C-alpha angles and dihedrals in degrees: 000000000000135000120237125195125197123187147079121334090254092051096051096041095087091049091052090051089050090056103261104150101189102071122146125195112220115176095160131051091243093054090045092056092043093052094044090053090048091053092047089056093048107097092197094064115094099167129036116195120202135168111257093235090053090060088066091052095061125082117272094245094055091042090054090050090052094046091052096041118117096176109062096026107216118221118191110198117210111065125293093325094109098060118257122045122250088254092057093046092051091046091051095048098040098032094228132087101237093192094066 
C-alpha cells in the first residue's frame, strides 16, 4: 500500500522529502477534485493525505465519499476540520480502538 498526498506545493513538500512518491499539486479547486478522483481510482493507494482546509473546498458529495472511505483511508491534517478525528479513522480502518 502506498501513501498519496494532494494539496498545495508547500503542503506536499515535506511528504516528498520524506519519500512519498505519489504527491499531487492542486492549487485550484478543479485540480484538487481531479487529483482526489485519480487517487480514489488507484488501487495501490492505502492512505490519502489532505489538508483539513482542502476538505472544505471540495463538493459535499465527494467529501462524504472521502469521510466514509476505508480504502484509501483519508487523513485530513489540521485538527478536526476534515470530518472524523484521527482516532475514528484508525478505528474504522483497523477495526479496533487503539486508545482503549
